[in-house]
Steps between C-alpha positions, in 0.01 A plus 500: 500500500249366247384853430856609415544203270171586321615856447844386376337248264259766369787743438699238312203413278421866446859581393497206258184615325606865508738427208209371293270803536712769341292511177313827481196549276503769237336840558128443434409838351537648150837645399604730215787347309724710272646365175847602377338727241311690770158345438315361800252226580310388804544150639504289809792306644426133558696230683776540758879548491557144374262520203327813378346674200294802404139476388377782277154653536353260246683190626812483283807358681795734480867475607792744492785387275820498704714612203289777348297595815199505271167352610407219266221246468597183688516150362552158650813313385601151601863480600652172626147362546393790718260775405638854516328834460712726275464817294380427146687772317172674415482840666191551717282788384213607722155441355413870529806600301417245230146644472631858472756429232325206329815291554386158378823357369589148411659473847159533660398186316791308666427602861542190719191394688578364846243322714493614861481137609843448335644797689371376833640151430840655422481717812419196711790311342736789577389514865537120532850517355603769747345302786693183396825698476453656844404173671787305341768742629 
């Protein structure tokens, strides 16, 4: 009888925590991303389904704009007291393409610099928010 209760208790605990482990890490390898103009760049996906970004070969943080579908440099904005990672409006151009065409525009002087520690703090905050929402329901 005690054995059956232990199994039942274990199954109940397991099913409770099963809801919390749905977050899947991003693919760890390099990926070729294609811009709307046909140009490409290599980057790595970072994060999980709750909070994610693309890191270019030289460490720039890139996001896809949901309206234009263009990959842009990311920036951190504070909205309602919470940090959010959003496209900056500056189209991402791969470093190799810049070197080939000598594209050093004024936009390249405005590229947002994002510390990785800030990204990981935001990622942790996003996971904690999801955890709180799932455990409160």
